[in-house]
C-alpha positions in Angstrom: 115.6 210.7 70.6 113.9 209.1 67.7 110.6 208.4 67.9 109.1 205.4 66.5 105.4 204.1 67.5 105.3 200.2 68.1 103.6 198.1 65.4 101.1 196.7 67.7 97.9 198.1 68.7 98.5 197.7 72.1 101.7 199.1 72.8 101.5 202.1 70.4 98.0 203.2 72.3 100.2 203.9 75.5 103.8 203.9 74.8 106.6 205.4 71.9 109.6 203.5 71.5 112.3 206.2 71.6 115.2 204.4 71.5 116.7 200.3 71.1 119.9 199.0 71.2 120.3 195.4 71.8 124.1 195.6 71.4 124.7 198.0 74.6 126.7 195.8 76.3 124.4 196.8 79.9 124.1 194.0 82.1 122.5 194.9 85.7 119.3 194.3 87.8 117.0 197.3 89.1 118.4 197.6 92.1 121.2 198.9 90.2 119.3 201.5 88.1 118.8 205.4 89.0 117.3 208.4 87.3 118.7 212.0 88.7 119.6 215.3 88.0 122.8 215.1 88.5 123.9 218.6 87.0 120.8 220.2 88.4 120.2 221.4 84.7 117.2 219.5 84.3 118.2 216.9 82.3 118.1 213.9 84.2 119.9 211.3 83.3 120.6 207.3 83.4 122.6 206.0 86.2 123.4 201.9 85.8 125.9 200.6 87.4 126.9 197.3 85.2 127.7 194.1 86.6 130.5 193.7 83.2 131.4 190.3 83.3 130.8 189.4 86.6 134.9 189.0 87.3 135.7 191.8 86.0 134.9 195.1 83.9 132.5 196.3 86.8 131.9 200.4 85.8 129.0 202.8 86.9 128.1 204.2 83.6 126.1 207.6 83.5 124.2 208.1 79.8 122.7 212.0 79.0 120.2 210.8 76.3 121.2 207.5 74.5 124.9 208.7 74.6 127.6 207.3 77.3 128.4 210.7 79.7 130.6 209.3 82.0 132.2 205.9 83.3 134.2 205.1 86.6 135.2 201.7 87.3 134.4 200.1 90.4 136.7 197.5 92.1 133.8 194.8 92.9 130.5 193.6 91.7 127.6 196.5 92.7 124.7 195.7 94.4 122.5 198.6 94.3 122.9 202.6 93.2 120.9 205.6 94.6 121.1 209.5 94.3 120.3 211.6 97.5 120.4 215.1 98.9 123.9 215.5 101.5 123.1 219.2 101.9 121.0 222.3 101.9 123.6 224.0 99.9 122.3 225.4 95.9 121.9 224.5 93.7 120.6 221.0 94.6 122.6 218.6 93.2 122.3 215.1 94.2 125.4 212.7 94.7 125.3 209.1 93.6 125.9 206.4 96.1 126.8 203.0 94.6 126.9 199.7 96.8 129.9 197.1 96.2 131.2 194.7 98.4 132.0 196.1 101.6 132.4 199.8 100.8 129.3 202.4 99.4 131.3 204.3 97.1 129.9 208.1 96.9 130.2 210.5 94.0 129.5 214.0 93.8 129.5 216.3 90.7 130.3 213.0 88.9 133.4 212.9 90.8 134.7 210.5 93.4 133.8 212.1 97.0 133.7 209.6 99.9 134.2 205.8 100.5 132.2 204.1 103.6 133.6 201.0 105.0 131.1 198.5 106.7 132.4 197.9 110.1 133.8 194.3 110.0 132.6 191.8 112.0 134.0 190.3 115.4 136.7 187.8 115.1 135.8 184.0 116.4 138.0 183.5 119.4 138.9 180.3 118.4 139.7 180.9 115.3 142.1 183.8 116.6 143.7 181.4 119.2 144.5 178.9 116.6 146.4 181.2 114.4 148.3 182.6 117.7 149.1 179.3 118.7 150.2 178.7 115.2 152.4 182.4 115.0 153.9 181.1 118.4 154.8 177.7 117.5 152.5 176.2 120.0 151.0 173.8 117.4 151.7 172.7 113.7 149.9 173.2 110.6 147.8 169.8 110.9 146.2 171.0 114.5 145.7 174.5 113.4 143.8 172.9 110.3 141.4 170.6 112.4 140.8 173.4 114.6 139.7 175.8 112.0 137.7 172.7 109.9 136.4 172.1 114.0 134.7 175.6 113.7 133.5 175.4 110.4 131.6 172.2 111.1 129.7 173.9 114.1 128.5 176.7 111.8 131.2 179.3 113.2 131.7 182.4 111.6 135.7 182.1 109.6 137.2 184.7 108.4 138.0 184.7 104.7 141.7 183.7 105.5 140.6 180.7 107.0 137.9 179.6 104.5 140.9 180.1 102.2 143.3 178.2 104.1 140.7 175.0 104.2 140.6 174.8 100.7 143.5 174.2 100.1 145.7 171.2 99.2 148.1 169.7 102.5 150.7 170.7 100.6 149.8 174.6 100.7 149.1 174.4 104.1 152.3 175.7 105.5 153.3 178.4 102.9 150.0 179.6 102.9 149.8 180.1 106.9 153.2 181.4 107.0 152.4 184.0 104.2 149.3 185.5 106.4 150.1 184.3 110.4 151.4 188.0 111.1 148.6 189.7 109.3 145.2 190.9 111.5 142.4 188.7 111.3 139.4 190.7 110.1 135.8 189.6 109.0 134.5 191.7 106.3 130.7 191.7 105.4 129.1 192.5 102.4 126.6 195.0 101.4 123.7 193.2 99.7 121.0 195.9 99.3 120.6 199.9 99.7 117.9 202.2 99.9 117.5 206.4 101.2 115.6 207.4 103.5 114.7 211.3 104.1 115.9 212.8 107.1 113.4 216.0 108.6 111.2 216.6 105.7 109.2 214.9 103.0 110.2 217.2 100.0 111.6 215.5 96.8 115.0 217.7 97.3 115.2 217.3 101.0 118.2 215.9 102.8 118.1 211.8 102.8 119.7 209.1 104.7 121.3 206.0 103.5 120.1 202.4 104.2 121.9 199.5 104.0 121.4 196.0 104.4 124.5 193.4 104.6 125.4 189.4 104.7 125.6 189.9 108.5 121.6 189.9 108.7 121.9 194.0 109.7 120.2 197.3 108.7 122.1 200.7 109.0 121.0 204.4 109.0 124.1 206.6 107.9 124.4 210.3 108.5 124.2 212.0 105.0 126.9 214.1 106.0 129.3 212.7 108.2 129.0 208.7 107.5 128.2 207.7 110.5 125.8 205.4 111.9 122.7 206.8 113.3 120.8 203.6 114.0 121.8 199.9 113.5 118.8 196.9 113.2 119.2 193.2 112.7 116.7 190.6 110.8 116.6 187.0 111.5 118.0 186.6 107.3 120.4 188.2 105.0 118.2 191.0 103.6 117.6 191.4 99.7 115.3 193.9 99.1 114.7 197.3 101.3 111.2 199.6 100.3 111.9 202.3 103.1 108.5 205.5 104.0 108.7 208.1 106.7 111.2 210.3 107.9 114.3 209.3 110.2 113.4 212.3 113.0 109.5 211.5 112.9 108.8 208.1 112.1 109.6 205.6 109.6 109.0 201.9 108.5 112.0 199.6 106.9 110.3 197.0 104.8 112.9 194.0 104.6 112.5 191.1 102.3 115.1 188.3 103.5 116.6 185.1 102.0 114.7 182.7 104.2 111.6 184.1 102.1 109.8 186.6 104.7 109.3 190.0 104.9 109.8 191.9 108.4 108.9 195.4 109.2 111.4 197.6 111.3 110.1 200.9 113.3 111.7 203.7 114.8 113.1 202.6 117.7 113.0 199.0 117.6 116.5 196.1 117.1 114.5 193.7 115.8 111.3 193.7 113.4 108.1 193.2 114.9 105.5 191.4 111.9 106.9 188.9 109.4 105.2 187.7 106.5 105.9 184.5 105.4 106.0 184.1 101.9 105.1 180.7 99.4 108.6 180.9 97.1 111.5 183.1 97.3 110.9 186.8 96.3 112.4 188.1 93.2 110.9 191.6 93.3 109.5 193.8 96.0 107.2 197.2 95.5 105.7 199.2 98.4 102.2 200.8 97.1 100.2 203.5 99.2 99.0 200.6 101.9 100.0 198.0 100.5 103.1 195.6 99.6 103.8 193.7 96.4 105.9 191.0 96.2 106.9 189.2 93.2 107.5 185.0 93.8 109.7 182.5 92.3 106.0 180.5 91.5 105.3 182.9 88.9 102.5 184.8 91.8 102.7 188.2 92.3 101.0 188.4 95.9 99.5 191.8 97.5 100.0 192.2 101.3 98.6 195.0 103.8 101.5 196.3 105.9 100.0 193.9 109.1 101.1 191.6 106.8 97.7 190.2 105.5 97.0 188.5 102.3 94.7 190.8 100.0 95.4 189.3 96.8 97.7 186.9 94.1 98.0 186.8 90.4 99.5 183.8 88.6 101.8 184.2 85.9 102.2 182.6 82.4 105.9 182.9 82.6 108.7 182.9 85.4 108.9 186.7 86.9 112.1 188.1 85.6 111.9 191.6 87.5 109.6 194.4 89.2 109.4 197.8 89.1 107.2 200.7 90.6 105.5 203.0 88.0 104.6 206.3 89.9 103.1 208.9 87.3 102.6 211.8 90.0 101.5 213.8 86.5 98.6 211.6 86.9 98.2 210.4 90.1 99.0 206.8 88.7 100.8 204.4 90.7 101.2 200.3 89.6 103.4 197.5 89.5 105.7 196.9 86.3 106.2 193.1 86.1 108.6 191.6 83.4 108.8 187.6 82.3 110.7 185.2 81.5 109.2 185.8 77.8 110.1 189.3 76.9 106.6 190.6 78.3 106.2 193.4 80.4 103.0 193.7 82.3 101.2 196.5 84.0 99.0 195.9 87.2 96.7 198.6 89.1 96.0 196.3 91.9 95.0 192.9 90.7 93.7 194.0 87.4 96.1 193.7 84.2 95.8 197.4 82.4 98.4 196.9 80.0 101.1 195.2 78.2 103.5 194.5 75.2 106.2 192.3 74.1 110.2 192.7 74.1 112.5 190.5 72.0 114.6 189.5 74.9 113.6 188.9 78.7 113.8 192.1 80.5 116.0 191.6 83.7 115.9 195.5 84.8 113.7 198.3 84.6 113.1 201.9 85.8 110.3 204.6 85.0 111.1 208.1 85.9 111.7 210.8 84.3 114.5 210.6 81.7 115.9 213.8 79.5 113.1 216.5 79.8 110.2 213.6 79.7 108.2 212.7 82.0 107.2 209.2 81.5 110.1 206.9 80.4 110.4 204.0 81.2 114.5 202.3 80.4 114.5 198.4 79.8 117.7 196.5 79.9 117.4 192.9 78.5 119.2 189.4 79.3 121.5 190.1 76.1 122.5 192.9 77.5 120.5 195.2 75.2 119.0 198.7 75.9 115.8 200.2 75.8 113.8 203.2 76.3 109.9 204.0 75.9 108.0 207.2 76.6 104.7 207.1 78.0 102.4 209.1 76.0 100.5 212.1 77.6 97.3 211.0 75.9 97.8 207.4 77.8 94.7 207.0 80.2 95.6 203.7 82.4 92.1 202.5 83.7 91.8 199.7 86.3 88.9 197.3 85.1 87.5 197.1 88.6 84.4 196.0 89.2 81.8 197.8 91.4 81.6 196.2 94.9 78.6 194.3 95.9 76.5 191.7 93.8 77.1 191.2 90.1 74.7 193.0 87.7 73.5 189.7 86.1 72.1 188.6 89.7 69.3 191.8 89.5 68.6 190.8 86.1 65.1 189.0 86.0 64.7 185.0 84.3 62.8 184.1 81.9 61.1 181.2 83.6 59.4 179.4 81.1 55.7 177.7 81.7 55.4 174.5 83.3 55.4 171.2 80.5 53.4 168.1 80.7 56.6 166.6 81.6 57.6 168.9 84.4 53.7 168.2 85.9 54.1 164.5 85.5 57.5 164.5 86.9 56.1 166.7 90.0 53.4 163.9 90.6 55.6 161.2 90.7 58.0 162.6 93.1 54.8 162.9 95.2 53.8 159.4 94.7 57.2 158.0 95.8 57.9 160.2 98.4 57.7 159.5 102.0 56.6 161.7 105.0 52.6 162.4 103.4 52.5 165.2 106.2 55.4 167.1 105.4 54.0 166.7 101.6 50.5 168.5 102.7 52.4 171.1 104.2 54.6 172.7 101.7 53.9 173.8 98.2 53.6 171.7 94.9 56.7 173.2 93.3 59.0 172.2 96.8 58.1 168.9 96.6 61.4 167.0 96.7 61.0 162.9 96.2 62.9 161.3 99.6 63.8 158.5 98.1 65.4 159.7 94.9 67.6 162.2 97.7 68.0 159.4 100.1 69.9 157.0 96.9 71.5 160.4 95.8 73.2 160.7 99.6 74.0 156.6 99.5 75.5 156.9 95.8 77.7 160.1 97.4 78.3 158.3 100.8 80.2 155.6 98.6 82.2 158.2 96.5 84.0 159.6 99.4 84.8 156.6 100.6 86.1 154.7 98.0 88.1 158.7 97.4 89.2 158.2 100.9 90.2 154.8 100.4 92.6 155.3 97.1 94.2 158.5 98.9 95.1 156.4 101.6 96.4 153.7 99.3 98.6 156.5 97.1 100.1 157.5 100.3 101.1 154.0 102.0 102.1 153.7 98.3 103.9 156.8 97.7 102.0 156.8 94.4 101.2 160.5 94.9 103.4 163.4 93.1 103.5 165.5 96.7 104.4 163.4 99.4 102.9 164.1 102.9 105.9 162.9 105.1 107.4 165.8 107.4 110.7 164.4 107.4 110.9 164.2 103.4 108.7 166.9 101.7 108.8 166.7 98.2 106.9 167.8 95.3 107.2 166.1 91.4 105.8 167.5 88.2 106.5 166.3 84.9 105.9 167.6 81.4 106.4 165.5 78.0 107.4 167.9 74.9 107.2 166.5 70.7 105.0 164.8 68.6 107.2 162.0 68.4 109.0 159.4 67.8 111.4 161.5 69.8 109.8 162.9 73.2 111.5 165.4 75.8 110.8 164.9 79.2 111.1 167.7 81.8 111.1 166.4 85.2 110.7 169.4 87.9 111.2 168.1 91.4 110.8 171.2 94.8 111.9 170.6 98.5 108.7 172.0 100.1 110.5 172.5 103.4 110.9 175.8 104.7 115.0 175.2 106.1 115.4 171.5 105.6 117.7 170.7 103.1 117.6 167.0 100.7 120.6 165.1 99.3 121.2 161.5 97.8 118.2 161.2 96.0 117.6 159.9 92.3 114.8 160.0 89.6 114.1 156.7 88.1 111.8 155.9 85.3 109.7 152.6 84.9 108.7 152.3 81.2 107.8 149.4 78.6 111.4 148.6 77.4 109.9 147.0 73.8 108.2 150.4 73.3 110.3 153.3 74.6 114.2 154.2 75.0 115.3 157.0 77.3 118.7 158.6 77.0 119.0 158.8 80.8 117.0 156.2 83.0 118.3 157.3 85.8 119.0 160.8 87.0 121.5 161.8 90.1 119.1 164.7 91.7 121.9 167.2 93.6 121.4 168.6 96.6 117.8 170.6 97.2 117.6 173.5 98.5 114.3 174.6 100.1 111.6 176.1 97.9 114.2 176.1 94.7 112.2 174.2 91.8 114.9 172.0 89.7 114.3 170.6 86.3 115.7 167.6 84.6 115.9 166.6 81.0 115.6 163.4 79.3 115.0 162.3 75.5 112.3 159.4 75.0 112.4 157.6 71.5 109.2 155.4 70.5 109.9 152.5 68.8 106.1 152.2 67.6 104.6 153.7 64.5 101.2 152.3 64.9 99.6 154.6 67.0 100.6 152.6 70.4 101.2 154.4 73.4 101.6 153.4 76.9 102.2 155.3 80.6 106.1 155.9 81.9 105.9 156.2 85.7 108.4 158.3 87.5 110.0 157.3 91.2 112.1 159.5 94.0 114.5 157.6 95.6 117.2 157.2 98.3 120.6 155.9 97.0 120.5 153.4 99.5 116.6 152.7 99.3 114.6 151.5 97.0 111.3 152.5 98.6 109.8 155.4 96.0 109.7 158.8 98.1 106.8 160.1 95.8 106.2 159.2 92.1 104.1 160.3 89.6 102.4 158.5 86.3 102.9 160.2 82.7 100.8 159.1 79.9 102.7 158.9 76.6 101.3 160.9 73.8 100.7 158.8 70.5 103.8 158.8 68.1 103.7 160.6 64.9 105.1 158.6 62.4 108.3 159.5 60.7 107.6 161.3 57.1 110.4 160.4 54.5 110.6 163.6 51.8 
């Protein structure tokens, strides 16, 4: 690798830019990256489960240094890659597990070794009866479709065949049903995440079990040799991220982040989670530190919780979080969290303190820190456009978190330089003494501590009036839906609007979010109220799609300002239902003054 230092002083003090290929065509996520010594020669290689185009060209790629060493085609989209030791044989060569669809493909010595299939789910009894009755000629294809549609509407779990049947046009029903009526019904789940757990010993090269989560909200622990199911657990929602600690035969803890926005903890011997952490938004990354959990969320926050669920701290990011990775530098005993942002910035946090950051040309979608080649501290990055970046940690780098000493701040113990009393201060003290009520109190307290009771009463009177006016204004805004945050329990919404540009053409971005934890919303409209003599909107009414809970949705419209004499007005944004004219929530935006058009 040819090394070249970054021109930035902050970057060059910690990282060396070892390799950069902006056209490597690697499209993957953090869970699909791995670093391992696959041939027991001390040369650690890079494993990449490439997503390809999303429909085809999915491959497992192995890089030795910066050159492609091996690649193998994958049938379905990969969801995770991990390496583990299956046995105690010498030399100590790890196996590679790739999760793809309902299968786990095991590679050993860079060759296909075994394929594990997740057990199928039980078929719905009513669905099976419908297909059997059609096969025997008891019902026709129309009656079978009505039965399957009723099962789907009621929330029943249908097979892929039945779901495909319901999506067909009426003229294709009979041909499809006759083609597949003799085939057995199967409901195959999909693997969503994968990890490893040490079985009996905690050494780095000890035998490990595979841990996987499925779309059926189940967690499986597999035997590393026979690939049988050693343990089966369930969680309330579909697992997305897994972080595992402990030994399977002693005591273990599985931390699971799910699609419902919660984090659950599973322990040895339990079939269901014992504790739950409710997040403020959907998680985009999860890492386990020594005695805490770091979680990145879609609301641009990096949160830290104890293993029991107590929130320790939260840091707000300037941009959306794209990926997270754990930086475990064992040579220096340093553990921290790497966070990549949408603007291409990569940050390193030790607890809640930012200790380092650097900038990439494109947003980073996947990161992996570990040993690459013969370098102990290598950081592998893949970008949104498919680029590959390798950075090496300098051996002289010292990451120091800017932690403050516990206790009061140092400024509190500094002696203040109090000026001497002036004539104005003495006159003010006498004036307060003369206008104060309660002479007995004044005689018992020092002159410096005397306070005017009349002034205090006037201050309290004004404060109560301010609180009263604030409460009246708030009640009025709630009744007339003039606030950007809905207080209704049946229609929880949040509205936020921004105006970009200097004029006469502006762009307004409106962000709307369903703040409910489980209820979805639909049939909504965004309506703009403005002065038609001053502005014109490209989209005065915007139809809002189906709102999924906790996910923000952004809408844009162009505004043209007709005034060039420095006149500006306010624009109101309303969220209404299609069948009603009463706004659910609203917001008022003060438009900036438009710049004049300069003709060159």
